[in-house]
N, CA, C, O and CB atoms as a CASP TS submission, in Angstrom:
PFRMAT TS
TARGET T0000
AUTHOR 0000-0000-0000
METHOD Language model
MODEL 1
PARENT N/A
ATOM      1  N   MET     1       0.786  24.147  46.054  1.00  0.00           N
ATOM      2  CA  MET     1       0.872  23.925  47.473  1.00  0.00           C
ATOM      3  C   MET     1      -0.490  23.550  48.054  1.00  0.00           C
ATOM      4  O   MET     1      -0.576  22.794  49.022  1.00  0.00           O
ATOM      5  CB  MET     1       1.421  25.157  48.161  1.00  0.00           C
ATOM      6  N   ASP     2      -1.552  24.086  47.450  1.00  0.00           N
ATOM      7  CA  ASP     2      -2.896  23.742  47.928  1.00  0.00           C
ATOM      8  C   ASP     2      -3.124  22.234  47.841  1.00  0.00           C
ATOM      9  O   ASP     2      -3.678  21.621  48.753  1.00  0.00           O
ATOM     10  CB  ASP     2      -3.973  24.495  47.112  1.00  0.00           C
ATOM     11  N   PHE     3      -2.683  21.647  46.718  1.00  0.00           N
ATOM     12  CA  PHE     3      -2.835  20.204  46.538  1.00  0.00           C
ATOM     13  C   PHE     3      -2.093  19.442  47.631  1.00  0.00           C
ATOM     14  O   PHE     3      -2.653  18.521  48.226  1.00  0.00           O
ATOM     15  CB  PHE     3      -2.324  19.777  45.155  1.00  0.00           C
ATOM     16  N   LEU     4      -0.863  19.805  47.901  1.00  0.00           N
ATOM     17  CA  LEU     4      -0.068  19.089  48.904  1.00  0.00           C
ATOM     18  C   LEU     4      -0.665  19.251  50.299  1.00  0.00           C
ATOM     19  O   LEU     4      -0.560  18.346  51.126  1.00  0.00           O
ATOM     20  CB  LEU     4       1.382  19.589  48.895  1.00  0.00           C
ATOM     21  N   ASN     5      -1.276  20.373  50.559  1.00  0.00           N
ATOM     22  CA  ASN     5      -1.892  20.585  51.873  1.00  0.00           C
ATOM     23  C   ASN     5      -3.116  19.710  52.104  1.00  0.00           C
ATOM     24  O   ASN     5      -3.590  19.608  53.235  1.00  0.00           O
ATOM     25  CB  ASN     5      -2.280  22.032  52.030  1.00  0.00           C
ATOM     26  N   THR     6      -3.634  19.078  51.061  1.00  0.00           N
ATOM     27  CA  THR     6      -4.780  18.172  51.228  1.00  0.00           C
ATOM     28  C   THR     6      -4.362  16.772  51.656  1.00  0.00           C
ATOM     29  O   THR     6      -5.218  15.952  51.991  1.00  0.00           O
ATOM     30  CB  THR     6      -5.567  18.089  49.935  1.00  0.00           C
ATOM     31  N   ILE     7      -3.063  16.481  51.652  1.00  0.00           N
ATOM     32  CA  ILE     7      -2.580  15.158  52.052  1.00  0.00           C
ATOM     33  C   ILE     7      -2.783  15.003  53.552  1.00  0.00           C
ATOM     34  O   ILE     7      -2.247  15.777  54.345  1.00  0.00           O
ATOM     35  CB  ILE     7      -1.075  14.959  51.669  1.00  0.00           C
ATOM     36  N   GLN     8      -3.552  14.010  53.927  1.00  0.00           N
ATOM     37  CA  GLN     8      -3.918  13.848  55.338  1.00  0.00           C
ATOM     38  C   GLN     8      -2.772  13.331  56.198  1.00  0.00           C
ATOM     39  O   GLN     8      -2.623  13.755  57.344  1.00  0.00           O
ATOM     40  CB  GLN     8      -5.088  12.910  55.456  1.00  0.00           C
ATOM     41  N   ASP     9      -1.962  12.423  55.664  1.00  0.00           N
ATOM     42  CA  ASP     9      -0.842  11.859  56.427  1.00  0.00           C
ATOM     43  C   ASP     9       0.237  12.927  56.583  1.00  0.00           C
ATOM     44  O   ASP     9       0.853  13.346  55.603  1.00  0.00           O
ATOM     45  CB  ASP     9      -0.263  10.582  55.725  1.00  0.00           C
ATOM     46  N   LYS    10       0.461  13.363  57.822  1.00  0.00           N
ATOM     47  CA  LYS    10       1.410  14.448  58.090  1.00  0.00           C
ATOM     48  C   LYS    10       2.823  14.119  57.617  1.00  0.00           C
ATOM     49  O   LYS    10       3.496  14.980  57.051  1.00  0.00           O
ATOM     50  CB  LYS    10       1.434  14.760  59.574  1.00  0.00           C
ATOM     51  N   GLY    11       3.279  12.899  57.837  1.00  0.00           N
ATOM     52  CA  GLY    11       4.617  12.498  57.406  1.00  0.00           C
ATOM     53  C   GLY    11       4.772  12.554  55.897  1.00  0.00           C
ATOM     54  O   GLY    11       5.777  13.054  55.391  1.00  0.00           O
ATOM     55  N   LYS    12       3.780  12.043  55.173  1.00  0.00           N
ATOM     56  CA  LYS    12       3.821  12.066  53.706  1.00  0.00           C
ATOM     57  C   LYS    12       3.755  13.507  53.199  1.00  0.00           C
ATOM     58  O   LYS    12       4.454  13.870  52.253  1.00  0.00           O
ATOM     59  CB  LYS    12       2.654  11.231  53.111  1.00  0.00           C
ATOM     60  N   ARG    13       2.918  14.318  53.826  1.00  0.00           N
ATOM     61  CA  ARG    13       2.802  15.727  53.439  1.00  0.00           C
ATOM     62  C   ARG    13       4.144  16.437  53.625  1.00  0.00           C
ATOM     63  O   ARG    13       4.586  17.161  52.734  1.00  0.00           O
ATOM     64  CB  ARG    13       1.698  16.434  54.270  1.00  0.00           C
ATOM     65  N   ASN    14       4.789  16.238  54.763  1.00  0.00           N
ATOM     66  CA  ASN    14       6.100  16.858  55.012  1.00  0.00           C
ATOM     67  C   ASN    14       7.139  16.359  54.018  1.00  0.00           C
ATOM     68  O   ASN    14       7.955  17.141  53.531  1.00  0.00           O
ATOM     69  CB  ASN    14       6.569  16.570  56.448  1.00  0.00           C
ATOM     70  N   ASP    15       7.118  15.059  53.710  1.00  0.00           N
ATOM     71  CA  ASP    15       8.038  14.511  52.707  1.00  0.00           C
ATOM     72  C   ASP    15       7.835  15.191  51.360  1.00  0.00           C
ATOM     73  O   ASP    15       8.803  15.505  50.667  1.00  0.00           O
ATOM     74  CB  ASP    15       7.841  12.992  52.565  1.00  0.00           C
ATOM     75  N   CYS    16       6.584  15.417  50.992  1.00  0.00           N
ATOM     76  CA  CYS    16       6.292  16.062  49.711  1.00  0.00           C
ATOM     77  C   CYS    16       6.832  17.487  49.665  1.00  0.00           C
ATOM     78  O   CYS    16       7.358  17.915  48.638  1.00  0.00           O
ATOM     79  CB  CYS    16       4.787  16.068  49.454  1.00  0.00           C
ATOM     80  N   PHE    17       6.708  18.217  50.755  1.00  0.00           N
ATOM     81  CA  PHE    17       7.254  19.575  50.777  1.00  0.00           C
ATOM     82  C   PHE    17       8.784  19.559  50.676  1.00  0.00           C
ATOM     83  O   PHE    17       9.368  20.462  50.078  1.00  0.00           O
ATOM     84  CB  PHE    17       6.818  20.303  52.060  1.00  0.00           C
ATOM     85  N   GLU    18       9.428  18.557  51.245  1.00  0.00           N
ATOM     86  CA  GLU    18      10.888  18.424  51.107  1.00  0.00           C
ATOM     87  C   GLU    18      11.260  18.093  49.661  1.00  0.00           C
ATOM     88  O   GLU    18      12.242  18.616  49.134  1.00  0.00           O
ATOM     89  CB  GLU    18      11.429  17.326  52.064  1.00  0.00           C
ATOM     90  N   ILE    19      10.475  17.224  49.021  1.00  0.00           N
ATOM     91  CA  ILE    19      10.726  16.890  47.617  1.00  0.00           C
ATOM     92  C   ILE    19      10.590  18.131  46.750  1.00  0.00           C
ATOM     93  O   ILE    19      11.378  18.325  45.825  1.00  0.00           O
ATOM     94  CB  ILE    19       9.758  15.791  47.133  1.00  0.00           C
ATOM     95  N   VAL    20       9.598  18.978  47.034  1.00  0.00           N
ATOM     96  CA  VAL    20       9.438  20.228  46.290  1.00  0.00           C
ATOM     97  C   VAL    20      10.697  21.073  46.405  1.00  0.00           C
ATOM     98  O   VAL    20      11.181  21.596  45.402  1.00  0.00           O
ATOM     99  CB  VAL    20       8.217  21.017  46.800  1.00  0.00           C
ATOM    100  N   LYS    21      11.233  21.214  47.608  1.00  0.00           N
ATOM    101  CA  LYS    21      12.458  22.003  47.803  1.00  0.00           C
ATOM    102  C   LYS    21      13.616  21.449  46.977  1.00  0.00           C
ATOM    103  O   LYS    21      14.331  22.204  46.317  1.00  0.00           O
ATOM    104  CB  LYS    21      12.844  22.031  49.289  1.00  0.00           C
ATOM    105  N   ILE    22      13.798  20.137  47.015  1.00  0.00           N
ATOM    106  CA  ILE    22      14.896  19.498  46.288  1.00  0.00           C
ATOM    107  C   ILE    22      14.736  19.666  44.783  1.00  0.00           C
ATOM    108  O   ILE    22      15.689  20.013  44.086  1.00  0.00           O
ATOM    109  CB  ILE    22      14.973  18.013  46.642  1.00  0.00           C
ATOM    110  N   MET    23      13.520  19.416  44.284  1.00  0.00           N
ATOM    111  CA  MET    23      13.293  19.502  42.839  1.00  0.00           C
ATOM    112  C   MET    23      13.364  20.930  42.327  1.00  0.00           C
ATOM    113  O   MET    23      13.833  21.159  41.212  1.00  0.00           O
ATOM    114  CB  MET    23      11.949  18.906  42.487  1.00  0.00           C
ATOM    115  N   LYS    24      12.908  21.897  43.119  1.00  0.00           N
ATOM    116  CA  LYS    24      13.050  23.300  42.720  1.00  0.00           C
ATOM    117  C   LYS    24      14.515  23.669  42.587  1.00  0.00           C
ATOM    118  O   LYS    24      14.907  24.349  41.639  1.00  0.00           O
ATOM    119  CB  LYS    24      12.361  24.228  43.733  1.00  0.00           C
ATOM    120  N   GLN    25      15.324  23.220  43.537  1.00  0.00           N
ATOM    121  CA  GLN    25      16.749  23.528  43.499  1.00  0.00           C
ATOM    122  C   GLN    25      17.422  22.846  42.303  1.00  0.00           C
ATOM    123  O   GLN    25      18.259  23.451  41.634  1.00  0.00           O
ATOM    124  CB  GLN    25      17.424  23.092  44.811  1.00  0.00           C
ATOM    125  N   ALA    26      17.062  21.606  42.039  1.00  0.00           N
ATOM    126  CA  ALA    26      17.698  20.847  40.958  1.00  0.00           C
ATOM    127  C   ALA    26      17.292  21.354  39.573  1.00  0.00           C
ATOM    128  O   ALA    26      18.116  21.384  38.659  1.00  0.00           O
ATOM    129  CB  ALA    26      17.348  19.374  41.085  1.00  0.00           C
ATOM    130  N   THR    27      16.031  21.751  39.413  1.00  0.00           N
ATOM    131  CA  THR    27      15.539  22.134  38.087  1.00  0.00           C
ATOM    132  C   THR    27      15.505  23.638  37.861  1.00  0.00           C
ATOM    133  O   THR    27      15.393  24.090  36.721  1.00  0.00           O
ATOM    134  CB  THR    27      14.164  21.577  37.879  1.00  0.00           C
ATOM    135  N   LYS    28      15.600  24.412  38.924  1.00  0.00           N
ATOM    136  CA  LYS    28      15.449  25.876  38.842  1.00  0.00           C
ATOM    137  C   LYS    28      14.071  26.247  38.284  1.00  0.00           C
ATOM    138  O   LYS    28      13.914  27.295  37.657  1.00  0.00           O
ATOM    139  CB  LYS    28      16.567  26.490  37.955  1.00  0.00           C
ATOM    140  N   ALA    29      13.077  25.384  38.513  1.00  0.00           N
ATOM    141  CA  ALA    29      11.716  25.607  38.020  1.00  0.00           C
ATOM    142  C   ALA    29      10.727  25.538  39.174  1.00  0.00           C
ATOM    143  O   ALA    29      10.959  24.857  40.173  1.00  0.00           O
ATOM    144  CB  ALA    29      11.349  24.572  36.933  1.00  0.00           C
ATOM    145  N   GLU    30       9.633  26.247  39.018  1.00  0.00           N
ATOM    146  CA  GLU    30       8.567  26.231  40.005  1.00  0.00           C
ATOM    147  C   GLU    30       7.676  25.001  39.781  1.00  0.00           C
ATOM    148  O   GLU    30       7.556  24.526  38.652  1.00  0.00           O
ATOM    149  CB  GLU    30       7.735  27.538  39.932  1.00  0.00           C
ATOM    150  N   PRO    31       7.062  24.494  40.827  1.00  0.00           N
ATOM    151  CA  PRO    31       6.168  23.346  40.665  1.00  0.00           C
ATOM    152  C   PRO    31       4.859  23.740  39.984  1.00  0.00           C
ATOM    153  O   PRO    31       4.329  24.827  40.213  1.00  0.00           O
ATOM    154  CB  PRO    31       5.874  22.712  42.021  1.00  0.00           C
ATOM    155  N   ASN    32       4.348  22.841  39.143  1.00  0.00           N
ATOM    156  CA  ASN    32       3.064  23.013  38.479  1.00  0.00           C
ATOM    157  C   ASN    32       2.318  21.698  38.519  1.00  0.00           C
ATOM    158  O   ASN    32       2.924  20.627  38.500  1.00  0.00           O
ATOM    159  CB  ASN    32       3.244  23.504  37.022  1.00  0.00           C
ATOM    160  N   MET    33       1.014  21.782  38.574  1.00  0.00           N
ATOM    161  CA  MET    33       0.195  20.573  38.535  1.00  0.00           C
ATOM    162  C   MET    33       0.094  20.079  37.097  1.00  0.00           C
ATOM    163  O   MET    33      -0.168  20.849  36.172  1.00  0.00           O
ATOM    164  CB  MET    33      -1.217  20.837  39.127  1.00  0.00           C
ATOM    165  N   TRP    34       0.306  18.780  36.933  1.00  0.00           N
ATOM    166  CA  TRP    34       0.122  18.097  35.646  1.00  0.00           C
ATOM    167  C   TRP    34      -0.996  17.088  35.894  1.00  0.00           C
ATOM    168  O   TRP    34      -0.764  16.005  36.432  1.00  0.00           O
ATOM    169  CB  TRP    34       1.477  17.389  35.117  1.00  0.00           C
ATOM    170  N   GLY    35      -2.175  17.449  35.506  1.00  0.00           N
ATOM    171  CA  GLY    35      -3.321  16.624  35.829  1.00  0.00           C
ATOM    172  C   GLY    35      -3.771  16.915  37.250  1.00  0.00           C
ATOM    173  O   GLY    35      -3.518  17.992  37.790  1.00  0.00           O
ATOM    174  N   SER    36      -4.441  15.939  37.845  1.00  0.00           N
ATOM    175  CA  SER    36      -5.009  16.174  39.165  1.00  0.00           C
ATOM    176  C   SER    36      -4.143  15.722  40.328  1.00  0.00           C
ATOM    177  O   SER    36      -4.445  16.035  41.480  1.00  0.00           O
ATOM    178  CB  SER    36      -6.307  15.499  39.255  1.00  0.00           C
ATOM    179  N   SER    37      -3.047  14.975  40.042  1.00  0.00           N
ATOM    180  CA  SER    37      -2.276  14.443  41.168  1.00  0.00           C
ATOM    181  C   SER    37      -0.769  14.375  40.933  1.00  0.00           C
ATOM    182  O   SER    37      -0.064  13.724  41.704  1.00  0.00           O
ATOM    183  CB  SER    37      -2.769  13.085  41.499  1.00  0.00           C
ATOM    184  N   ILE    38      -0.258  15.027  39.892  1.00  0.00           N
ATOM    185  CA  ILE    38       1.180  15.009  39.619  1.00  0.00           C
ATOM    186  C   ILE    38       1.722  16.428  39.756  1.00  0.00           C
ATOM    187  O   ILE    38       1.190  17.369  39.168  1.00  0.00           O
ATOM    188  CB  ILE    38       1.479  14.434  38.195  1.00  0.00           C
ATOM    189  N   VAL    39       2.783  16.565  40.535  1.00  0.00           N
ATOM    190  CA  VAL    39       3.470  17.843  40.694  1.00  0.00           C
ATOM    191  C   VAL    39       4.717  17.782  39.814  1.00  0.00           C
ATOM    192  O   VAL    39       5.616  16.979  40.065  1.00  0.00           O
ATOM    193  CB  VAL    39       3.836  18.134  42.213  1.00  0.00           C
ATOM    194  N   GLY    40       4.775  18.630  38.783  1.00  0.00           N
ATOM    195  CA  GLY    40       5.879  18.601  37.835  1.00  0.00           C
ATOM    196  C   GLY    40       6.722  19.851  37.893  1.00  0.00           C
ATOM    197  O   GLY    40       6.295  20.893  38.389  1.00  0.00           O
ATOM    198  N   PHE    41       7.933  19.724  37.374  1.00  0.00           N
ATOM    199  CA  PHE    41       8.899  20.827  37.367  1.00  0.00           C
ATOM    200  C   PHE    41       9.492  20.950  35.974  1.00  0.00           C
ATOM    201  O   PHE    41       9.963  19.964  35.407  1.00  0.00           O
ATOM    202  CB  PHE    41      10.023  20.606  38.429  1.00  0.00           C
ATOM    203  N   GLY    42       9.471  22.161  35.418  1.00  0.00           N
ATOM    204  CA  GLY    42       9.994  22.378  34.083  1.00  0.00           C
ATOM    205  C   GLY    42       9.121  21.694  33.043  1.00  0.00           C
ATOM    206  O   GLY    42       8.132  21.042  33.378  1.00  0.00           O
ATOM    207  N   SER    43       9.499  21.850  31.770  1.00  0.00           N
ATOM    208  CA  SER    43       8.772  21.177  30.704  1.00  0.00           C
ATOM    209  C   SER    43       9.644  21.092  29.462  1.00  0.00           C
ATOM    210  O   SER    43      10.621  21.825  29.310  1.00  0.00           O
ATOM    211  CB  SER    43       7.454  21.908  30.393  1.00  0.00           C
ATOM    212  N   PHE    44       9.267  20.187  28.589  1.00  0.00           N
ATOM    213  CA  PHE    44       9.927  20.076  27.299  1.00  0.00           C
ATOM    214  C   PHE    44       8.897  19.637  26.272  1.00  0.00           C
ATOM    215  O   PHE    44       7.878  19.036  26.612  1.00  0.00           O
ATOM    216  CB  PHE    44      11.121  19.082  27.357  1.00  0.00           C
ATOM    217  N   HIS    45       9.175  19.944  25.013  1.00  0.00           N
ATOM    218  CA  HIS    45       8.296  19.558  23.916  1.00  0.00           C
ATOM    219  C   HIS    45       8.896  18.321  23.264  1.00  0.00           C
ATOM    220  O   HIS    45      10.103  18.259  23.030  1.00  0.00           O
ATOM    221  CB  HIS    45       8.117  20.726  22.876  1.00  0.00           C
ATOM    222  N   TYR    46       8.058  17.344  22.973  1.00  0.00           N
ATOM    223  CA  TYR    46       8.538  16.131  22.318  1.00  0.00           C
ATOM    224  C   TYR    46       7.740  15.853  21.057  1.00  0.00           C
ATOM    225  O   TYR    46       6.597  16.285  20.909  1.00  0.00           O
ATOM    226  CB  TYR    46       8.456  14.936  23.270  1.00  0.00           C
ATOM    227  N   LYS    47       8.377  15.117  20.150  1.00  0.00           N
ATOM    228  CA  LYS    47       7.722  14.642  18.935  1.00  0.00           C
ATOM    229  C   LYS    47       8.153  13.203  18.733  1.00  0.00           C
ATOM    230  O   LYS    47       9.337  12.925  18.547  1.00  0.00           O
ATOM    231  CB  LYS    47       8.079  15.533  17.685  1.00  0.00           C
ATOM    232  N   GLY    48       7.202  12.295  18.770  1.00  0.00           N
ATOM    233  CA  GLY    48       7.498  10.878  18.620  1.00  0.00           C
ATOM    234  C   GLY    48       7.615  10.466  17.163  1.00  0.00           C
ATOM    235  O   GLY    48       7.286  11.238  16.262  1.00  0.00           O
ATOM    236  N   ALA    49       8.088   9.240  16.935  1.00  0.00           N
ATOM    237  CA  ALA    49       8.255   8.705  15.585  1.00  0.00           C
ATOM    238  C   ALA    49       6.924   8.654  14.836  1.00  0.00           C
ATOM    239  O   ALA    49       6.891   8.744  13.609  1.00  0.00           O
ATOM    240  CB  ALA    49       8.875   7.310  15.642  1.00  0.00           C
ATOM    241  N   SER    50       5.837   8.510  15.579  1.00  0.00           N
ATOM    242  CA  SER    50       4.507   8.452  14.958  1.00  0.00           C
ATOM    243  C   SER    50       4.019   9.827  14.514  1.00  0.00           C
ATOM    244  O   SER    50       3.009   9.939  13.820  1.00  0.00           O
ATOM    245  CB  SER    50       3.502   7.843  15.926  1.00  0.00           C
ATOM    246  N   GLY    51       4.742  10.873  14.917  1.00  0.00           N
ATOM    247  CA  GLY    51       4.334  12.231  14.599  1.00  0.00           C
ATOM    248  C   GLY    51       3.567  12.901  15.730  1.00  0.00           C
ATOM    249  O   GLY    51       3.278  14.097  15.674  1.00  0.00           O
ATOM    250  N   ARG    52       3.243  12.132  16.743  1.00  0.00           N
ATOM    251  CA  ARG    52       2.534  12.702  17.894  1.00  0.00           C
ATOM    252  C   ARG    52       3.460  13.656  18.637  1.00  0.00           C
ATOM    253  O   ARG    52       4.631  13.354  18.866  1.00  0.00           O
ATOM    254  CB  ARG    52       2.024  11.583  18.846  1.00  0.00           C
ATOM    255  N   GLU    53       2.917  14.808  19.009  1.00  0.00           N
ATOM    256  CA  GLU    53       3.686  15.820  19.734  1.00  0.00           C
ATOM    257  C   GLU    53       2.991  16.164  21.039  1.00  0.00           C
ATOM    258  O   GLU    53       1.787  15.961  21.194  1.00  0.00           O
ATOM    259  CB  GLU    53       3.874  17.088  18.875  1.00  0.00           C
ATOM    260  N   GLY    54       3.767  16.683  21.966  1.00  0.00           N
ATOM    261  CA  GLY    54       3.190  17.112  23.229  1.00  0.00           C
ATOM    262  C   GLY    54       4.222  17.764  24.107  1.00  0.00           C
ATOM    263  O   GLY    54       5.396  17.865  23.751  1.00  0.00           O
ATOM    264  N   ASP    55       3.776  18.199  25.243  1.00  0.00           N
ATOM    265  CA  ASP    55       4.648  18.792  26.259  1.00  0.00           C
ATOM    266  C   ASP    55       4.574  17.917  27.497  1.00  0.00           C
ATOM    267  O   ASP    55       3.527  17.350  27.809  1.00  0.00           O
ATOM    268  CB  ASP    55       4.237  20.276  26.586  1.00  0.00           C
ATOM    269  N   TRP    56       5.692  17.813  28.197  1.00  0.00           N
ATOM    270  CA  TRP    56       5.744  17.017  29.416  1.00  0.00           C
ATOM    271  C   TRP    56       6.736  17.647  30.374  1.00  0.00           C
ATOM    272  O   TRP    56       7.568  18.465  29.980  1.00  0.00           O
ATOM    273  CB  TRP    56       6.129  15.549  29.112  1.00  0.00           C
ATOM    274  N   MET    57       6.638  17.261  31.620  1.00  0.00           N
ATOM    275  CA  MET    57       7.512  17.811  32.655  1.00  0.00           C
ATOM    276  C   MET    57       8.921  17.207  32.565  1.00  0.00           C
ATOM    277  O   MET    57       9.109  16.097  32.067  1.00  0.00           O
ATOM    278  CB  MET    57       6.912  17.553  34.050  1.00  0.00           C
ATOM    279  N   LEU    58       9.899  17.966  33.059  1.00  0.00           N
ATOM    280  CA  LEU    58      11.259  17.439  33.129  1.00  0.00           C
ATOM    281  C   LEU    58      11.355  16.366  34.212  1.00  0.00           C
ATOM    282  O   LEU    58      11.977  15.321  34.017  1.00  0.00           O
ATOM    283  CB  LEU    58      12.269  18.575  33.405  1.00  0.00           C
ATOM    284  N   THR    59      10.738  16.639  35.340  1.00  0.00           N
ATOM    285  CA  THR    59      10.692  15.675  36.438  1.00  0.00           C
ATOM    286  C   THR    59       9.479  16.007  37.299  1.00  0.00           C
ATOM    287  O   THR    59       8.912  17.096  37.212  1.00  0.00           O
ATOM    288  CB  THR    59      12.019  15.700  37.287  1.00  0.00           C
ATOM    289  N   GLY    60       9.101  15.055  38.122  1.00  0.00           N
ATOM    290  CA  GLY    60       7.951  15.303  38.970  1.00  0.00           C
ATOM    291  C   GLY    60       7.701  14.169  39.941  1.00  0.00           C
ATOM    292  O   GLY    60       8.450  13.193  39.991  1.00  0.00           O
ATOM    293  N   PHE    61       6.638  14.314  40.711  1.00  0.00           N
ATOM    294  CA  PHE    61       6.274  13.276  41.672  1.00  0.00           C
ATOM    295  C   PHE    61       4.776  13.305  41.917  1.00  0.00           C
ATOM    296  O   PHE    61       4.092  14.279  41.602  1.00  0.00           O
ATOM    297  CB  PHE    61       7.041  13.458  42.998  1.00  0.00           C
ATOM    298  N   SER    62       4.286  12.217  42.486  1.00  0.00           N
ATOM    299  CA  SER    62       2.878  12.119  42.828  1.00  0.00           C
ATOM    300  C   SER    62       2.731  11.400  44.161  1.00  0.00           C
ATOM    301  O   SER    62       3.232  10.287  44.319  1.00  0.00           O
ATOM    302  CB  SER    62       2.091  11.387  41.720  1.00  0.00           C
ATOM    303  N   PRO    63       2.059  12.010  45.113  1.00  0.00           N
ATOM    304  CA  PRO    63       1.820  11.367  46.391  1.00  0.00           C
ATOM    305  C   PRO    63       0.646  10.388  46.275  1.00  0.00           C
ATOM    306  O   PRO    63      -0.507  10.774  46.466  1.00  0.00           O
ATOM    307  CB  PRO    63       1.546  12.422  47.483  1.00  0.00           C
ATOM    308  N   ARG    64       0.937   9.139  45.968  1.00  0.00           N
ATOM    309  CA  ARG    64      -0.101   8.113  45.814  1.00  0.00           C
ATOM    310  C   ARG    64      -0.563   7.625  47.177  1.00  0.00           C
ATOM    311  O   ARG    64       0.003   7.993  48.206  1.00  0.00           O
ATOM    312  CB  ARG    64       0.417   6.928  44.971  1.00  0.00           C
ATOM    313  N   LYS    65      -1.585   6.802  47.173  1.00  0.00           N
ATOM    314  CA  LYS    65      -2.170   6.347  48.439  1.00  0.00           C
ATOM    315  C   LYS    65      -1.148   5.646  49.325  1.00  0.00           C
ATOM    316  O   LYS    65      -1.047   5.949  50.514  1.00  0.00           O
ATOM    317  CB  LYS    65      -3.336   5.412  48.168  1.00  0.00           C
ATOM    318  N   GLN    66      -0.384   4.703  48.751  1.00  0.00           N
ATOM    319  CA  GLN    66       0.575   3.960  49.565  1.00  0.00           C
ATOM    320  C   GLN    66       1.984   4.537  49.539  1.00  0.00           C
ATOM    321  O   GLN    66       2.702   4.459  50.535  1.00  0.00           O
ATOM    322  CB  GLN    66       0.621   2.543  49.110  1.00  0.00           C
ATOM    323  N   ASN    67       2.386   5.114  48.417  1.00  0.00           N
ATOM    324  CA  ASN    67       3.771   5.578  48.266  1.00  0.00           C
ATOM    325  C   ASN    67       3.819   6.880  47.488  1.00  0.00           C
ATOM    326  O   ASN    67       2.865   7.256  46.807  1.00  0.00           O
ATOM    327  CB  ASN    67       4.628   4.514  47.564  1.00  0.00           C
ATOM    328  N   ILE    68       4.936   7.548  47.603  1.00  0.00           N
ATOM    329  CA  ILE    68       5.201   8.710  46.762  1.00  0.00           C
ATOM    330  C   ILE    68       5.954   8.197  45.543  1.00  0.00           C
ATOM    331  O   ILE    68       6.972   7.517  45.674  1.00  0.00           O
ATOM    332  CB  ILE    68       6.021   9.828  47.533  1.00  0.00           C
ATOM    333  N   THR    69       5.452   8.526  44.356  1.00  0.00           N
ATOM    334  CA  THR    69       6.076   8.074  43.121  1.00  0.00           C
ATOM    335  C   THR    69       6.877   9.214  42.518  1.00  0.00           C
ATOM    336  O   THR    69       6.343  10.302  42.301  1.00  0.00           O
ATOM    337  CB  THR    69       5.019   7.559  42.122  1.00  0.00           C
ATOM    338  N   LEU    70       8.158   8.974  42.245  1.00  0.00           N
ATOM    339  CA  LEU    70       9.016   9.981  41.599  1.00  0.00           C
ATOM    340  C   LEU    70       9.131   9.659  40.127  1.00  0.00           C
ATOM    341  O   LEU    70       9.806  10.377  39.389  1.00  0.00           O
ATOM    342  CB  LEU    70      10.427  10.033  42.255  1.00  0.00           C
TER
END
């Protein structure tokens, strides 16, 4: 929530808080920061054909300068 409170545009900030409510309800997961600007919900472990493994969010969003990216 601290990250979202830094968004200067009031409309975009309010939209982000609404997205948090929707995604929490849909995923039954709490929001977590993934990097410095992505708000993610839930996680899963993946292993690619190359053998590379990692963890990633089930869904998320990022309030970019011009648009909110889902």
